[in-house]
Biopython code that builds the backbone (N, CA, C, O; Angstrom):
import numpy as np
from Bio.PDB.StructureBuilder import StructureBuilder

atoms = [
    (1, "UNK", "N", (58.226, 125.911, 26.602)),
    (1, "UNK", "CA", (58.145, 124.792, 25.685)),
    (1, "UNK", "C", (58.299, 125.295, 24.258)),
    (1, "UNK", "O", (57.829, 126.372, 23.894)),
    (2, "UNK", "N", (58.953, 124.500, 23.494)),
    (2, "UNK", "CA", (59.124, 124.885, 22.100)),
    (2, "UNK", "C", (57.859, 124.549, 21.307)),
    (2, "UNK", "O", (56.985, 123.816, 21.769)),
    (3, "UNK", "N", (57.795, 125.104, 20.113)),
    (3, "UNK", "CA", (56.623, 124.890, 19.267)),
    (3, "UNK", "C", (56.504, 123.419, 18.866)),
    (3, "UNK", "O", (55.402, 122.884, 18.742)),
    (4, "UNK", "N", (57.660, 122.772, 18.664)),
    (4, "UNK", "CA", (57.642, 121.359, 18.278)),
    (4, "UNK", "C", (57.089, 120.483, 19.398)),
    (4, "UNK", "O", (56.291, 119.582, 19.137)),
    (5, "UNK", "N", (57.497, 120.732, 20.633)),
    (5, "UNK", "CA", (57.009, 119.916, 21.751)),
    (5, "UNK", "C", (55.523, 120.180, 22.019)),
    (5, "UNK", "O", (54.804, 119.278, 22.448)),
    (6, "UNK", "N", (55.064, 121.398, 21.770)),
    (6, "UNK", "CA", (53.634, 121.682, 21.903)),
    (6, "UNK", "C", (52.831, 120.950, 20.831)),
    (6, "UNK", "O", (51.729, 120.466, 21.089)),
    (7, "UNK", "N", (53.396, 120.873, 19.624)),
    (7, "UNK", "CA", (52.744, 120.152, 18.542)),
    (7, "UNK", "C", (52.647, 118.661, 18.861)),
    (7, "UNK", "O", (51.614, 118.033, 18.629)),
    (8, "UNK", "N", (53.731, 118.104, 19.393)),
    (8, "UNK", "CA", (53.729, 116.685, 19.774)),
    (8, "UNK", "C", (52.715, 116.438, 20.883)),
    (8, "UNK", "O", (51.989, 115.445, 20.841)),
    (9, "UNK", "N", (52.652, 117.333, 21.884)),
    (9, "UNK", "CA", (51.695, 117.181, 22.977)),
    (9, "UNK", "C", (50.268, 117.280, 22.453)),
    (9, "UNK", "O", (49.383, 116.569, 22.928)),
    (10, "UNK", "N", (50.041, 118.148, 21.487)),
    (10, "UNK", "CA", (48.713, 118.279, 20.894)),
    (10, "UNK", "C", (48.322, 117.000, 20.163)),
    (10, "UNK", "O", (47.198, 116.524, 20.317)),
    (11, "UNK", "N", (49.237, 116.434, 19.367)),
    (11, "UNK", "CA", (48.951, 115.186, 18.664)),
    (11, "UNK", "C", (48.729, 114.038, 19.635)),
    (11, "UNK", "O", (47.915, 113.151, 19.377)),
    (12, "UNK", "N", (49.449, 114.051, 20.751)),
    (12, "UNK", "CA", (49.275, 112.996, 21.751)),
    (12, "UNK", "C", (47.888, 113.080, 22.390)),
    (12, "UNK", "O", (47.241, 112.053, 22.599)),
    (13, "UNK", "N", (47.432, 114.284, 22.700)),
    (13, "UNK", "CA", (46.087, 114.448, 23.258)),
    (13, "UNK", "C", (45.025, 114.007, 22.262)),
    (13, "UNK", "O", (44.043, 113.372, 22.646)),
    (14, "UNK", "N", (45.209, 114.335, 20.997)),
    (14, "UNK", "CA", (44.254, 113.925, 19.963)),
    (14, "UNK", "C", (44.249, 112.404, 19.827)),
    (14, "UNK", "O", (43.184, 111.801, 19.692)),
    (15, "UNK", "N", (45.424, 111.779, 19.861)),
    (15, "UNK", "CA", (45.507, 110.322, 19.762)),
    (15, "UNK", "C", (44.764, 109.664, 20.919)),
    (15, "UNK", "O", (43.953, 108.765, 20.698)),
    (16, "UNK", "N", (45.031, 110.100, 22.155)),
    (16, "UNK", "CA", (44.369, 109.482, 23.303)),
    (16, "UNK", "C", (42.874, 109.763, 23.322)),
    (16, "UNK", "O", (42.100, 108.932, 23.796)),
    (17, "UNK", "N", (42.460, 110.900, 22.823)),
    (17, "UNK", "CA", (41.038, 111.187, 22.719)),
    (17, "UNK", "C", (40.343, 110.234, 21.766)),
    (17, "UNK", "O", (39.305, 109.661, 22.100)),
    (18, "UNK", "N", (40.910, 110.061, 20.580)),
    (18, "UNK", "CA", (40.326, 109.135, 19.606)),
    (18, "UNK", "C", (40.397, 107.700, 20.103)),
    (18, "UNK", "O", (39.463, 106.926, 19.893)),
    (19, "UNK", "N", (41.498, 107.334, 20.762)),
    (19, "UNK", "CA", (41.662, 105.986, 21.286)),
    (19, "UNK", "C", (40.569, 105.662, 22.296)),
    (19, "UNK", "O", (39.952, 104.599, 22.220)),
    (20, "UNK", "N", (40.322, 106.565, 23.240)),
    (20, "UNK", "CA", (39.295, 106.336, 24.251)),
    (20, "UNK", "C", (37.892, 106.351, 23.644)),
    (20, "UNK", "O", (37.023, 105.590, 24.070)),
    (21, "UNK", "N", (37.672, 107.205, 22.664)),
    (21, "UNK", "CA", (36.384, 107.245, 21.983)),
    (21, "UNK", "C", (36.109, 105.946, 21.240)),
    (21, "UNK", "O", (34.995, 105.426, 21.301)),
    (22, "UNK", "N", (37.092, 105.420, 20.550)),
    (22, "UNK", "CA", (36.933, 104.168, 19.810)),
    (22, "UNK", "C", (36.747, 102.999, 20.774)),
    (22, "UNK", "O", (35.922, 102.120, 20.520)),
    (23, "UNK", "N", (37.501, 102.973, 21.879)),
    (23, "UNK", "CA", (37.328, 101.902, 22.872)),
    (23, "UNK", "C", (35.924, 101.935, 23.468)),
    (23, "UNK", "O", (35.318, 100.883, 23.669)),
    (24, "UNK", "N", (35.408, 103.104, 23.748)),
    (24, "UNK", "CA", (34.047, 103.220, 24.264)),
    (24, "UNK", "C", (33.009, 102.766, 23.259)),
    (24, "UNK", "O", (32.039, 102.102, 23.625)),
    (25, "UNK", "N", (33.203, 103.117, 21.989)),
    (25, "UNK", "CA", (32.254, 102.714, 20.950)),
    (25, "UNK", "C", (32.278, 101.197, 20.748)),
    (25, "UNK", "O", (31.225, 100.583, 20.575)),
    (26, "UNK", "N", (33.453, 100.594, 20.769)),
    (26, "UNK", "CA", (33.553, 99.137, 20.616)),
    (26, "UNK", "C", (32.908, 98.438, 21.811)),
    (26, "UNK", "O", (32.208, 97.440, 21.638)),
    (27, "UNK", "N", (33.138, 98.952, 23.020)),
    (27, "UNK", "CA", (32.521, 98.363, 24.209)),
    (27, "UNK", "C", (31.002, 98.471, 24.147)),
    (27, "UNK", "O", (30.300, 97.517, 24.482)),
    (28, "UNK", "N", (30.488, 99.625, 23.720)),
    (28, "UNK", "CA", (29.044, 99.811, 23.595)),
    (28, "UNK", "C", (28.455, 98.845, 22.577)),
    (28, "UNK", "O", (27.422, 98.226, 22.831)),
    (29, "UNK", "N", (29.102, 98.715, 21.435)),
    (29, "UNK", "CA", (28.595, 97.798, 20.408)),
    (29, "UNK", "C", (28.639, 96.350, 20.887)),
    (29, "UNK", "O", (27.729, 95.575, 20.591)),
    (30, "UNK", "N", (29.683, 95.975, 21.622)),
    (30, "UNK", "CA", (29.762, 94.620, 22.162)),
    (30, "UNK", "C", (28.662, 94.348, 23.167)),
    (30, "UNK", "O", (28.064, 93.273, 23.143)),
    (31, "UNK", "N", (28.377, 95.297, 24.053)),
    (31, "UNK", "CA", (27.306, 95.135, 25.029)),
    (31, "UNK", "C", (25.946, 95.086, 24.333)),
    (31, "UNK", "O", (25.088, 94.284, 24.701)),
    (32, "UNK", "N", (25.751, 95.931, 23.340)),
    (32, "UNK", "CA", (24.492, 95.929, 22.604)),
    (32, "UNK", "C", (24.286, 94.603, 21.879)),
    (32, "UNK", "O", (23.172, 94.081, 21.842)),
    (33, "UNK", "N", (25.348, 94.061, 21.309)),
    (33, "UNK", "CA", (25.246, 92.762, 20.654)),
    (33, "UNK", "C", (24.932, 91.671, 21.668)),
    (33, "UNK", "O", (24.086, 90.814, 21.414)),
    (34, "UNK", "N", (25.613, 91.695, 22.826)),
    (34, "UNK", "CA", (25.387, 90.660, 23.832)),
    (34, "UNK", "C", (23.985, 90.745, 24.414)),
    (34, "UNK", "O", (23.392, 89.717, 24.741)),
    (35, "UNK", "N", (23.441, 91.957, 24.549)),
    (35, "UNK", "CA", (22.132, 92.120, 25.168)),
    (35, "UNK", "C", (20.988, 91.907, 24.184)),
    (35, "UNK", "O", (19.966, 91.326, 24.548)),
    (36, "UNK", "N", (21.140, 92.365, 22.947)),
    (36, "UNK", "CA", (20.019, 92.347, 22.008)),
    (36, "UNK", "C", (20.314, 91.479, 20.783)),
    (36, "UNK", "O", (19.528, 90.596, 20.440)),
    (37, "UNK", "N", (21.417, 91.726, 20.145)),
    (37, "UNK", "CA", (21.701, 91.078, 18.864)),
    (37, "UNK", "C", (21.894, 89.584, 18.946)),
    (37, "UNK", "O", (21.528, 88.863, 18.018)),
    (38, "UNK", "N", (22.462, 89.100, 20.037)),
    (38, "UNK", "CA", (22.713, 87.663, 20.124)),
    (38, "UNK", "C", (21.434, 86.864, 20.265)),
    (38, "UNK", "O", (21.407, 85.683, 19.919)),
    (39, "UNK", "N", (20.375, 87.476, 20.764)),
    (39, "UNK", "CA", (19.102, 86.764, 20.910)),
    (39, "UNK", "C", (18.428, 86.528, 19.551)),
    (39, "UNK", "O", (17.550, 85.673, 19.432)),
    (40, "UNK", "N", (18.834, 87.275, 18.546)),
    (40, "UNK", "CA", (18.239, 87.147, 17.221)),
    (40, "UNK", "C", (18.965, 86.132, 16.334)),
    (40, "UNK", "O", (18.481, 85.795, 15.254)),
    (41, "UNK", "N", (20.122, 85.645, 16.787)),
    (41, "UNK", "CA", (20.905, 84.714, 15.992)),
    (41, "UNK", "C", (20.384, 83.288, 16.143)),
    (41, "UNK", "O", (19.873, 82.926, 17.203)),
    (42, "UNK", "N", (20.506, 82.483, 15.102)),
    (42, "UNK", "CA", (20.140, 81.070, 15.257)),
    (42, "UNK", "C", (21.236, 80.335, 16.040)),
    (42, "UNK", "O", (22.363, 80.820, 16.127)),
    (43, "UNK", "N", (20.913, 79.176, 16.603)),
    (43, "UNK", "CA", (21.944, 78.408, 17.321)),
    (43, "UNK", "C", (23.088, 78.040, 16.381)),
    (43, "UNK", "O", (22.869, 77.693, 15.220)),
    (44, "UNK", "N", (24.316, 78.122, 16.904)),
    (44, "UNK", "CA", (25.476, 77.831, 16.070)),
    (44, "UNK", "C", (26.402, 76.878, 16.811)),
    (44, "UNK", "O", (26.203, 76.587, 17.990)),
    (45, "UNK", "N", (27.400, 76.406, 16.111)),
    (45, "UNK", "CA", (28.377, 75.497, 16.703)),
    (45, "UNK", "C", (29.498, 76.222, 17.420)),
    (45, "UNK", "O", (30.311, 75.587, 18.091)),
    (46, "UNK", "N", (29.559, 77.539, 17.292)),
    (46, "UNK", "CA", (30.610, 78.316, 17.944)),
    (46, "UNK", "C", (30.319, 78.402, 19.440)),
    (46, "UNK", "O", (29.229, 78.811, 19.838)),
    (47, "UNK", "N", (31.289, 78.019, 20.266)),
    (47, "UNK", "CA", (31.056, 77.983, 21.712)),
    (47, "UNK", "C", (30.901, 79.382, 22.305)),
    (47, "UNK", "O", (30.109, 79.567, 23.229)),
    (48, "UNK", "N", (31.632, 80.367, 21.798)),
    (48, "UNK", "CA", (31.531, 81.734, 22.318)),
    (48, "UNK", "C", (30.165, 82.338, 21.992)),
    (48, "UNK", "O", (29.537, 82.948, 22.857)),
    (49, "UNK", "N", (29.706, 82.174, 20.764)),
    (49, "UNK", "CA", (28.391, 82.692, 20.375)),
    (49, "UNK", "C", (27.293, 81.971, 21.157)),
    (49, "UNK", "O", (26.313, 82.598, 21.561)),
    (50, "UNK", "N", (27.441, 80.680, 21.371)),
    (50, "UNK", "CA", (26.444, 79.931, 22.143)),
    (50, "UNK", "C", (26.403, 80.394, 23.592)),
    (50, "UNK", "O", (25.327, 80.478, 24.184)),
    (51, "UNK", "N", (27.560, 80.694, 24.167)),
    (51, "UNK", "CA", (27.599, 81.168, 25.547)),
    (51, "UNK", "C", (26.927, 82.536, 25.665)),
    (51, "UNK", "O", (26.188, 82.776, 26.620)),
    (52, "UNK", "N", (27.171, 83.427, 24.719)),
    (52, "UNK", "CA", (26.530, 84.740, 24.731)),
    (52, "UNK", "C", (25.026, 84.597, 24.490)),
    (52, "UNK", "O", (24.224, 85.307, 25.097)),
    (53, "UNK", "N", (24.652, 83.681, 23.608)),
    (53, "UNK", "CA", (23.241, 83.463, 23.291)),
    (53, "UNK", "C", (22.465, 82.948, 24.503)),
    (53, "UNK", "O", (21.312, 83.332, 24.699)),
    (54, "UNK", "N", (23.072, 82.094, 25.312)),
    (54, "UNK", "CA", (22.399, 81.510, 26.474)),
    (54, "UNK", "C", (22.580, 82.330, 27.744)),
    (54, "UNK", "O", (22.086, 81.933, 28.799)),
    (55, "UNK", "N", (23.259, 83.441, 27.673)),
    (55, "UNK", "CA", (23.520, 84.256, 28.860)),
    (55, "UNK", "C", (22.292, 85.083, 29.208)),
    (55, "UNK", "O", (21.634, 85.632, 28.325)),
    (56, "UNK", "N", (21.984, 85.171, 30.501)),
    (56, "UNK", "CA", (20.858, 85.967, 30.965)),
    (56, "UNK", "C", (21.309, 87.245, 31.668)),
    (56, "UNK", "O", (20.476, 88.106, 31.953)),
    (57, "UNK", "N", (22.580, 87.391, 31.948)),
    (57, "UNK", "CA", (23.065, 88.521, 32.737)),
    (57, "UNK", "C", (22.872, 89.843, 32.002)),
    (57, "UNK", "O", (22.292, 90.773, 32.563)),
    (58, "UNK", "N", (23.341, 89.946, 30.768)),
    (58, "UNK", "CA", (23.316, 91.221, 30.060)),
    (58, "UNK", "C", (21.909, 91.632, 29.651)),
    (58, "UNK", "O", (21.610, 92.825, 29.605)),
    (59, "UNK", "N", (21.038, 90.672, 29.354)),
    (59, "UNK", "CA", (19.675, 91.056, 28.990)),
    (59, "UNK", "C", (18.911, 91.552, 30.215)),
    (59, "UNK", "O", (17.920, 92.267, 30.061)),
    (60, "UNK", "N", (19.339, 91.196, 31.424)),
    (60, "UNK", "CA", (18.745, 91.746, 32.638)),
    (60, "UNK", "C", (19.457, 93.017, 33.091)),
    (60, "UNK", "O", (18.857, 93.864, 33.752)),
    (61, "UNK", "N", (20.720, 93.152, 32.742)),
    (61, "UNK", "CA", (21.496, 94.326, 33.154)),
    (61, "UNK", "C", (20.999, 95.594, 32.482)),
    (61, "UNK", "O", (20.941, 96.644, 33.121)),
    (62, "UNK", "N", (20.648, 95.522, 31.234)),
    (62, "UNK", "CA", (20.235, 96.711, 30.483)),
    (62, "UNK", "C", (18.987, 97.361, 31.066)),
    (62, "UNK", "O", (19.005, 98.575, 31.271)),
    (63, "UNK", "N", (17.890, 96.630, 31.350)),
    (63, "UNK", "CA", (16.721, 97.322, 31.913)),
    (63, "UNK", "C", (16.891, 97.742, 33.364)),
    (63, "UNK", "O", (16.181, 98.634, 33.829)),
    (64, "UNK", "N", (17.817, 97.121, 34.095)),
    (64, "UNK", "CA", (18.009, 97.483, 35.497)),
    (64, "UNK", "C", (18.986, 98.637, 35.695)),
    (64, "UNK", "O", (19.074, 99.179, 36.796)),
    (65, "UNK", "N", (19.709, 99.019, 34.670)),
    (65, "UNK", "CA", (20.687, 100.094, 34.810)),
    (65, "UNK", "C", (20.058, 101.480, 34.955)),
    (65, "UNK", "O", (20.514, 102.225, 35.822)),
    (66, "UNK", "N", (19.047, 101.890, 34.178)),
    (66, "UNK", "CA", (18.504, 103.254, 34.309)),
    (66, "UNK", "C", (17.966, 103.613, 35.694)),
    (66, "UNK", "O", (18.231, 104.727, 36.145)),
    (67, "UNK", "N", (17.228, 102.747, 36.403)),
    (67, "UNK", "CA", (16.786, 103.160, 37.739)),
    (67, "UNK", "C", (17.949, 103.389, 38.713)),
    (67, "UNK", "O", (17.922, 104.327, 39.510)),
    (68, "UNK", "N", (18.951, 102.539, 38.643)),
    (68, "UNK", "CA", (20.113, 102.707, 39.516)),
    (68, "UNK", "C", (20.869, 103.972, 39.135)),
    (68, "UNK", "O", (21.380, 104.672, 40.008)),
    (69, "UNK", "N", (20.944, 104.271, 37.855)),
    (69, "UNK", "CA", (21.600, 105.490, 37.402)),
    (69, "UNK", "C", (20.863, 106.725, 37.913)),
    (69, "UNK", "O", (21.496, 107.692, 38.338)),
    (70, "UNK", "N", (19.538, 106.700, 37.877)),
    (70, "UNK", "CA", (18.766, 107.834, 38.384)),
    (70, "UNK", "C", (18.984, 108.034, 39.887)),
    (70, "UNK", "O", (19.100, 109.170, 40.346)),
    (71, "UNK", "N", (19.040, 106.960, 40.641)),
    (71, "UNK", "CA", (19.299, 107.060, 42.078)),
    (71, "UNK", "C", (20.692, 107.618, 42.328)),
    (71, "UNK", "O", (20.867, 108.467, 43.202)),
    (72, "UNK", "N", (21.678, 107.156, 41.582)),
    (72, "UNK", "CA", (23.043, 107.647, 41.752)),
    (72, "UNK", "C", (23.144, 109.133, 41.400)),
    (72, "UNK", "O", (23.831, 109.884, 42.092)),
    (73, "UNK", "N", (22.471, 109.559, 40.340)),
    (73, "UNK", "CA", (22.490, 110.973, 39.952)),
    (73, "UNK", "C", (21.805, 111.822, 41.014)),
    (73, "UNK", "O", (22.272, 112.917, 41.325)),
    (74, "UNK", "N", (20.699, 111.328, 41.577)),
    (74, "UNK", "CA", (20.013, 112.075, 42.633)),
    (74, "UNK", "C", (20.911, 112.234, 43.863)),
    (74, "UNK", "O", (21.014, 113.330, 44.414)),
    (75, "UNK", "N", (21.554, 111.164, 44.294)),
    (75, "UNK", "CA", (22.429, 111.260, 45.468)),
    (75, "UNK", "C", (23.646, 112.145, 45.192)),
    (75, "UNK", "O", (24.126, 112.832, 46.093)),
    (76, "UNK", "N", (24.143, 112.134, 43.964)),
    (76, "UNK", "CA", (25.244, 113.033, 43.615)),
    (76, "UNK", "C", (24.783, 114.482, 43.720)),
    (76, "UNK", "O", (25.498, 115.316, 44.277)),
    (77, "UNK", "N", (23.604, 114.792, 43.195)),
    (77, "UNK", "CA", (23.058, 116.146, 43.266)),
    (77, "UNK", "C", (22.832, 116.545, 44.721)),
    (77, "UNK", "O", (23.150, 117.669, 45.109)),
    (78, "UNK", "N", (22.284, 115.630, 45.537)),
    (78, "UNK", "CA", (22.018, 115.926, 46.933)),
    (78, "UNK", "C", (23.314, 116.202, 47.693)),
    (78, "UNK", "O", (23.384, 117.152, 48.472)),
    (79, "UNK", "N", (24.317, 115.397, 47.475)),
    (79, "UNK", "CA", (25.616, 115.607, 48.139)),
    (79, "UNK", "C", (26.246, 116.928, 47.703)),
    (79, "UNK", "O", (26.849, 117.632, 48.513)),
    (80, "UNK", "N", (26.104, 117.259, 46.427)),
    (80, "UNK", "CA", (26.653, 118.524, 45.942)),
    (80, "UNK", "C", (25.949, 119.706, 46.612)),
    (80, "UNK", "O", (26.605, 120.674, 46.995)),
    (81, "UNK", "N", (24.630, 119.638, 46.756)),
    (81, "UNK", "CA", (23.881, 120.720, 47.415)),
    (81, "UNK", "C", (24.242, 120.822, 48.891)),
    (81, "UNK", "O", (24.403, 121.927, 49.409)),
    (82, "UNK", "N", (24.369, 119.701, 49.570)),
    (82, "UNK", "CA", (24.726, 119.723, 50.992)),
    (82, "UNK", "C", (26.140, 120.288, 51.195)),
    (82, "UNK", "O", (26.389, 121.036, 52.141)),
    (83, "UNK", "N", (27.056, 119.921, 50.299)),
    (83, "UNK", "CA", (28.419, 120.439, 50.407)),
    (83, "UNK", "C", (28.461, 121.935, 50.085)),
    (83, "UNK", "O", (29.192, 122.695, 50.721)),
    (84, "UNK", "N", (27.682, 122.342, 49.107)),
    (84, "UNK", "CA", (27.690, 123.751, 48.677)),
    (84, "UNK", "C", (27.089, 124.665, 49.745)),
    (84, "UNK", "O", (27.559, 125.790, 49.918)),
    (85, "UNK", "N", (26.076, 124.212, 50.454)),
    (85, "UNK", "CA", (25.393, 125.061, 51.423)),
    (85, "UNK", "C", (25.791, 124.769, 52.872)),
    (85, "UNK", "O", (25.144, 125.256, 53.799)),
    (86, "UNK", "N", (26.833, 123.991, 53.073)),
    (86, "UNK", "CA", (27.269, 123.674, 54.437)),
    (86, "UNK", "C", (28.057, 124.809, 55.040)),
    (86, "UNK", "O", (28.502, 124.713, 56.184)),
]
sb = StructureBuilder()
sb.init_structure("model")
sb.init_model(0)
sb.init_chain("A")
sb.init_seg("    ")
for serial, (resi, resn, name, xyz) in enumerate(atoms, 1):
    if name == "N":
        sb.init_residue(resn, " ", resi, " ")
    sb.init_atom(name, np.array(xyz, "f"), 0.0, 1.0, " ", f" {name:<3s}", serial, name[0])
structure = sb.get_structure()
């Protein structure tokens, strides 16, 4: 590969890295707003804000995620140990 094509490939990796990082940050902020921030807003005439304000799914999803995550991490560790020592 030439130096120019390596430079282009490097810039492409940097672009996709920043792109995925920004998409993750925007998704996190949106979920945080839907779970916590929308409950602090007064009622409004906007239908989208009202739907998020009256939603119960995300405010229940946040506290239920850590126990399921711990179970998934434990089973991943257990499967890794069983595969490693088989």
